[in-house]
Backbone as XML, in Angstrom:
<?xml version="1.0"?>
<chain id="A" units="angstrom">
  <residue number="1" name="MET">
    <atom name="N" x="-14.906" y="-1.517" z="-21.639"/>
    <atom name="CA" x="-14.456" y="-0.773" z="-20.485"/>
    <atom name="C" x="-13.412" y="-1.594" z="-19.736"/>
  </residue>
  <residue number="2" name="ASP">
    <atom name="N" x="-12.381" y="-0.941" z="-19.308"/>
    <atom name="CA" x="-11.289" y="-1.598" z="-18.598"/>
    <atom name="C" x="-11.573" y="-1.561" z="-17.096"/>
  </residue>
  <residue number="3" name="PRO">
    <atom name="N" x="-11.746" y="-2.717" z="-16.450"/>
    <atom name="CA" x="-12.102" y="-2.730" z="-15.027"/>
    <atom name="C" x="-11.010" y="-2.158" z="-14.137"/>
  </residue>
  <residue number="4" name="LEU">
    <atom name="N" x="-9.808" y="-2.134" z="-14.611"/>
    <atom name="CA" x="-8.710" y="-1.640" z="-13.789"/>
    <atom name="C" x="-8.413" y="-0.176" z="-14.076"/>
  </residue>
  <residue number="5" name="GLY">
    <atom name="N" x="-9.124" y="0.396" z="-15.029"/>
    <atom name="CA" x="-8.919" y="1.795" z="-15.359"/>
    <atom name="C" x="-7.601" y="2.075" z="-16.052"/>
  </residue>
  <residue number="6" name="ALA">
    <atom name="N" x="-6.954" y="1.047" z="-16.521"/>
    <atom name="CA" x="-5.651" y="1.218" z="-17.176"/>
    <atom name="C" x="-5.849" y="1.327" z="-18.681"/>
  </residue>
  <residue number="7" name="HIS">
    <atom name="N" x="-5.402" y="2.423" z="-19.230"/>
    <atom name="CA" x="-5.459" y="2.593" z="-20.670"/>
    <atom name="C" x="-4.094" y="2.298" z="-21.273"/>
  </residue>
  <residue number="8" name="ASP">
    <atom name="N" x="-3.131" y="2.075" z="-20.411"/>
    <atom name="CA" x="-1.766" y="1.745" z="-20.845"/>
    <atom name="C" x="-1.585" y="0.241" z="-20.665"/>
  </residue>
  <residue number="9" name="TYR">
    <atom name="N" x="-1.605" y="-0.463" z="-21.775"/>
    <atom name="CA" x="-1.514" y="-1.919" z="-21.707"/>
    <atom name="C" x="-0.173" y="-2.394" z="-21.167"/>
  </residue>
  <residue number="10" name="TYR">
    <atom name="N" x="0.866" y="-1.637" z="-21.389"/>
    <atom name="CA" x="2.163" y="-2.006" z="-20.809"/>
    <atom name="C" x="2.087" y="-1.972" z="-19.285"/>
  </residue>
  <residue number="11" name="ALA">
    <atom name="N" x="1.461" y="-0.925" z="-18.751"/>
    <atom name="CA" x="1.315" y="-0.805" z="-17.296"/>
    <atom name="C" x="0.439" y="-1.931" z="-16.757"/>
  </residue>
  <residue number="12" name="LEU">
    <atom name="N" x="-0.617" y="-2.258" z="-17.478"/>
    <atom name="CA" x="-1.509" y="-3.333" z="-17.046"/>
    <atom name="C" x="-0.751" y="-4.654" z="-16.930"/>
  </residue>
  <residue number="13" name="LEU">
    <atom name="N" x="0.138" y="-4.904" z="-17.888"/>
    <atom name="CA" x="0.933" y="-6.133" z="-17.853"/>
    <atom name="C" x="2.136" y="-6.018" z="-16.920"/>
  </residue>
  <residue number="14" name="GLY">
    <atom name="N" x="2.487" y="-4.775" z="-16.557"/>
    <atom name="CA" x="3.613" y="-4.569" z="-15.650"/>
    <atom name="C" x="4.963" y="-4.679" z="-16.336"/>
  </residue>
  <residue number="15" name="VAL">
    <atom name="N" x="5.029" y="-4.223" z="-17.579"/>
    <atom name="CA" x="6.286" y="-4.271" z="-18.335"/>
    <atom name="C" x="6.618" y="-2.875" z="-18.855"/>
  </residue>
  <residue number="16" name="PRO">
    <atom name="N" x="7.901" y="-2.616" z="-19.117"/>
    <atom name="CA" x="8.268" y="-1.316" z="-19.702"/>
    <atom name="C" x="7.839" y="-1.253" z="-21.168"/>
  </residue>
  <residue number="17" name="ARG">
    <atom name="N" x="7.748" y="-0.049" z="-21.689"/>
    <atom name="CA" x="7.318" y="0.152" z="-23.076"/>
    <atom name="C" x="8.269" y="-0.480" z="-24.097"/>
  </residue>
  <residue number="18" name="ASP">
    <atom name="N" x="9.513" y="-0.671" z="-23.724"/>
    <atom name="CA" x="10.469" y="-1.264" z="-24.658"/>
    <atom name="C" x="10.662" y="-2.764" z="-24.405"/>
  </residue>
  <residue number="19" name="ALA">
    <atom name="N" x="9.695" y="-3.392" z="-23.766"/>
    <atom name="CA" x="9.788" y="-4.819" z="-23.438"/>
    <atom name="C" x="9.788" y="-5.666" z="-24.706"/>
  </residue>
  <residue number="20" name="THR">
    <atom name="N" x="10.526" y="-6.749" z="-24.651"/>
    <atom name="CA" x="10.549" y="-7.690" z="-25.774"/>
    <atom name="C" x="9.273" y="-8.525" z="-25.760"/>
  </residue>
  <residue number="21" name="LEU">
    <atom name="N" x="9.011" y="-9.202" z="-26.857"/>
    <atom name="CA" x="7.833" y="-10.065" z="-26.922"/>
    <atom name="C" x="7.893" y="-11.172" z="-25.870"/>
  </residue>
  <residue number="22" name="ASP">
    <atom name="N" x="9.082" y="-11.697" z="-25.620"/>
    <atom name="CA" x="9.231" y="-12.736" z="-24.593"/>
    <atom name="C" x="8.899" y="-12.192" z="-23.210"/>
  </residue>
  <residue number="23" name="THR">
    <atom name="N" x="9.325" y="-10.971" z="-22.921"/>
    <atom name="CA" x="9.030" y="-10.353" z="-21.624"/>
    <atom name="C" x="7.533" y="-10.124" z="-21.480"/>
  </residue>
  <residue number="24" name="ILE">
    <atom name="N" x="6.896" y="-9.656" z="-22.539"/>
    <atom name="CA" x="5.449" y="-9.425" z="-22.514"/>
    <atom name="C" x="4.708" y="-10.730" z="-22.312"/>
  </residue>
  <residue number="25" name="ARG">
    <atom name="N" x="5.127" y="-11.759" z="-23.010"/>
    <atom name="CA" x="4.482" y="-13.072" z="-22.869"/>
    <atom name="C" x="4.635" y="-13.617" z="-21.450"/>
  </residue>
  <residue number="26" name="THR">
    <atom name="N" x="5.831" y="-13.511" z="-20.905"/>
    <atom name="CA" x="6.083" y="-13.986" z="-19.549"/>
    <atom name="C" x="5.229" y="-13.228" z="-18.536"/>
  </residue>
  <residue number="27" name="ALA">
    <atom name="N" x="5.135" y="-11.917" z="-18.708"/>
    <atom name="CA" x="4.325" y="-11.093" z="-17.807"/>
    <atom name="C" x="2.847" y="-11.460" z="-17.930"/>
  </residue>
  <residue number="28" name="PHE">
    <atom name="N" x="2.372" y="-11.665" z="-19.155"/>
    <atom name="CA" x="0.980" y="-12.052" z="-19.355"/>
    <atom name="C" x="0.678" y="-13.371" z="-18.650"/>
  </residue>
  <residue number="29" name="LEU">
    <atom name="N" x="1.537" y="-14.358" z="-18.854"/>
    <atom name="CA" x="1.302" y="-15.674" z="-18.251"/>
    <atom name="C" x="1.316" y="-15.603" z="-16.720"/>
  </residue>
  <residue number="30" name="ALA">
    <atom name="N" x="2.222" y="-14.828" z="-16.164"/>
    <atom name="CA" x="2.296" y="-14.693" z="-14.703"/>
    <atom name="C" x="1.044" y="-14.002" z="-14.167"/>
  </residue>
  <residue number="31" name="ASN">
    <atom name="N" x="0.609" y="-12.929" z="-14.833"/>
    <atom name="CA" x="-0.600" y="-12.228" z="-14.404"/>
    <atom name="C" x="-1.839" y="-13.090" z="-14.585"/>
  </residue>
  <residue number="32" name="ALA">
    <atom name="N" x="-1.908" y="-13.820" z="-15.687"/>
    <atom name="CA" x="-3.055" y="-14.685" z="-15.949"/>
    <atom name="C" x="-3.147" y="-15.796" z="-14.907"/>
  </residue>
  <residue number="33" name="LYS">
    <atom name="N" x="-2.017" y="-16.292" z="-14.509"/>
    <atom name="CA" x="-1.991" y="-17.351" z="-13.492"/>
    <atom name="C" x="-2.581" y="-16.852" z="-12.168"/>
  </residue>
  <residue number="34" name="ARG">
    <atom name="N" x="-2.256" y="-15.612" z="-11.813"/>
    <atom name="CA" x="-2.766" y="-15.029" z="-10.565"/>
    <atom name="C" x="-4.229" y="-14.614" z="-10.666"/>
  </residue>
  <residue number="35" name="ALA">
    <atom name="N" x="-4.652" y="-14.125" z="-11.824"/>
    <atom name="CA" x="-5.973" y="-13.506" z="-11.947"/>
    <atom name="C" x="-7.032" y="-14.401" z="-12.576"/>
  </residue>
  <residue number="36" name="HIS">
    <atom name="N" x="-6.681" y="-15.596" z="-12.982"/>
    <atom name="CA" x="-7.626" y="-16.441" z="-13.719"/>
    <atom name="C" x="-8.871" y="-16.748" z="-12.888"/>
  </residue>
  <residue number="37" name="PRO">
    <atom name="N" x="-10.055" y="-16.629" z="-13.486"/>
    <atom name="CA" x="-11.308" y="-16.874" z="-12.766"/>
    <atom name="C" x="-11.452" y="-18.298" z="-12.228"/>
  </residue>
  <residue number="38" name="ASP">
    <atom name="N" x="-10.757" y="-19.251" z="-12.812"/>
    <atom name="CA" x="-10.840" y="-20.625" z="-12.309"/>
    <atom name="C" x="-10.266" y="-20.760" z="-10.903"/>
  </residue>
  <residue number="39" name="ARG">
    <atom name="N" x="-9.516" y="-19.767" z="-10.468"/>
    <atom name="CA" x="-8.949" y="-19.804" z="-9.118"/>
    <atom name="C" x="-9.967" y="-19.363" z="-8.058"/>
  </residue>
  <residue number="40" name="VAL">
    <atom name="N" x="-11.124" y="-18.885" z="-8.514"/>
    <atom name="CA" x="-12.154" y="-18.369" z="-7.608"/>
    <atom name="C" x="-13.383" y="-19.267" z="-7.696"/>
  </residue>
  <residue number="41" name="ASP">
    <atom name="N" x="-13.939" y="-19.609" z="-6.547"/>
    <atom name="CA" x="-15.160" y="-20.411" z="-6.499"/>
    <atom name="C" x="-16.355" y="-19.486" z="-6.738"/>
  </residue>
  <residue number="42" name="LYS">
    <atom name="N" x="-16.968" y="-19.627" z="-7.897"/>
    <atom name="CA" x="-18.064" y="-18.733" z="-8.291"/>
    <atom name="C" x="-19.230" y="-18.795" z="-7.307"/>
  </residue>
  <residue number="43" name="SER">
    <atom name="N" x="-19.516" y="-19.964" z="-6.768"/>
    <atom name="CA" x="-20.657" y="-20.101" z="-5.863"/>
    <atom name="C" x="-20.404" y="-19.439" z="-4.510"/>
  </residue>
  <residue number="44" name="ARG">
    <atom name="N" x="-19.153" y="-19.320" z="-4.117"/>
    <atom name="CA" x="-18.827" y="-18.711" z="-2.825"/>
    <atom name="C" x="-18.536" y="-17.221" z="-2.930"/>
  </residue>
  <residue number="45" name="SER">
    <atom name="N" x="-17.987" y="-16.801" z="-4.054"/>
    <atom name="CA" x="-17.592" y="-15.400" z="-4.233"/>
    <atom name="C" x="-17.945" y="-14.936" z="-5.646"/>
  </residue>
  <residue number="46" name="PRO">
    <atom name="N" x="-19.231" y="-14.737" z="-5.915"/>
    <atom name="CA" x="-19.603" y="-14.367" z="-7.282"/>
    <atom name="C" x="-19.038" y="-13.016" z="-7.730"/>
  </residue>
  <residue number="47" name="LEU">
    <atom name="N" x="-18.930" y="-12.057" z="-6.836"/>
    <atom name="CA" x="-18.378" y="-10.755" z="-7.227"/>
    <atom name="C" x="-16.884" y="-10.848" z="-7.522"/>
  </residue>
  <residue number="48" name="GLU">
    <atom name="N" x="-16.175" y="-11.606" z="-6.717"/>
    <atom name="CA" x="-14.744" y="-11.802" z="-6.954"/>
    <atom name="C" x="-14.525" y="-12.550" z="-8.265"/>
  </residue>
  <residue number="49" name="TRP">
    <atom name="N" x="-15.384" y="-13.530" z="-8.533"/>
    <atom name="CA" x="-15.287" y="-14.283" z="-9.782"/>
    <atom name="C" x="-15.531" y="-13.374" z="-10.983"/>
  </residue>
  <residue number="50" name="GLU">
    <atom name="N" x="-16.546" y="-12.501" z="-10.886"/>
    <atom name="CA" x="-16.844" y="-11.567" z="-11.978"/>
    <atom name="C" x="-15.677" y="-10.608" z="-12.201"/>
  </residue>
  <residue number="51" name="PHE">
    <atom name="N" x="-15.091" y="-10.107" z="-11.114"/>
    <atom name="CA" x="-13.946" y="-9.208" z="-11.244"/>
    <atom name="C" x="-12.770" y="-9.938" z="-11.887"/>
  </residue>
  <residue number="52" name="ALA">
    <atom name="N" x="-12.544" y="-11.187" z="-11.498"/>
    <atom name="CA" x="-11.462" y="-11.975" z="-12.089"/>
    <atom name="C" x="-11.678" y="-12.133" z="-13.594"/>
  </residue>
  <residue number="53" name="ASN">
    <atom name="N" x="-12.920" y="-12.313" z="-14.011"/>
    <atom name="CA" x="-13.225" y="-12.403" z="-15.442"/>
    <atom name="C" x="-12.886" y="-11.101" z="-16.158"/>
  </residue>
  <residue number="54" name="GLN">
    <atom name="N" x="-13.234" y="-9.987" z="-15.539"/>
    <atom name="CA" x="-12.946" y="-8.681" z="-16.134"/>
    <atom name="C" x="-11.439" y="-8.444" z="-16.225"/>
  </residue>
  <residue number="55" name="VAL">
    <atom name="N" x="-10.718" y="-8.806" z="-15.172"/>
    <atom name="CA" x="-9.264" y="-8.638" z="-15.177"/>
    <atom name="C" x="-8.643" y="-9.519" z="-16.255"/>
  </residue>
  <residue number="56" name="MET">
    <atom name="N" x="-9.105" y="-10.751" z="-16.343"/>
    <atom name="CA" x="-8.567" y="-11.667" z="-17.350"/>
    <atom name="C" x="-8.843" y="-11.150" z="-18.754"/>
  </residue>
  <residue number="57" name="ALA">
    <atom name="N" x="-10.023" y="-10.597" z="-18.982"/>
    <atom name="CA" x="-10.354" y="-10.035" z="-20.286"/>
    <atom name="C" x="-9.438" y="-8.864" z="-20.614"/>
  </residue>
  <residue number="58" name="ALA">
    <atom name="N" x="-9.164" y="-8.010" z="-19.636"/>
    <atom name="CA" x="-8.278" y="-6.860" z="-19.843"/>
    <atom name="C" x="-6.854" y="-7.333" z="-20.136"/>
  </residue>
  <residue number="59" name="LEU">
    <atom name="N" x="-6.395" y="-8.337" z="-19.404"/>
    <atom name="CA" x="-5.049" y="-8.865" z="-19.647"/>
    <atom name="C" x="-4.944" y="-9.486" z="-21.039"/>
  </residue>
  <residue number="60" name="THR">
    <atom name="N" x="-5.974" y="-10.217" z="-21.421"/>
    <atom name="CA" x="-5.980" y="-10.853" z="-22.738"/>
    <atom name="C" x="-5.978" y="-9.803" z="-23.844"/>
  </residue>
  <residue number="61" name="ARG">
    <atom name="N" x="-6.777" y="-8.751" z="-23.653"/>
    <atom name="CA" x="-6.810" y="-7.658" z="-24.631"/>
    <atom name="C" x="-5.434" y="-6.981" z="-24.730"/>
  </residue>
  <residue number="62" name="ALA">
    <atom name="N" x="-4.818" y="-6.734" z="-23.582"/>
    <atom name="CA" x="-3.503" y="-6.094" z="-23.569"/>
    <atom name="C" x="-2.461" y="-6.975" z="-24.263"/>
  </residue>
  <residue number="63" name="TYR">
    <atom name="N" x="-2.498" y="-8.249" z="-24.004"/>
    <atom name="CA" x="-1.545" y="-9.170" z="-24.622"/>
    <atom name="C" x="-1.769" y="-9.267" z="-26.127"/>
  </residue>
  <residue number="64" name="GLY">
    <atom name="N" x="-3.017" y="-9.258" z="-26.531"/>
    <atom name="CA" x="-3.347" y="-9.376" z="-27.950"/>
    <atom name="C" x="-2.907" y="-8.167" z="-28.766"/>
  </residue>
  <residue number="65" name="ILE">
    <atom name="N" x="-2.880" y="-7.019" z="-28.120"/>
    <atom name="CA" x="-2.491" y="-5.800" z="-28.822"/>
    <atom name="C" x="-0.993" y="-5.686" z="-28.823"/>
  </residue>
</chain>
């Protein structure tokens, strides 16, 4: 299940459908940097940490496809 409700992986990464591999990679890295669970203190914000994990999983899936 996609936590962001996005079934369009291009939209999830924030790139156009005709994006080059370099553009997709750059977008993935920028999104991963912002959404990575390591940026959240699990002991202080467990729900935010869990959501960050879900977002990171969705981004990774989108990048892999």
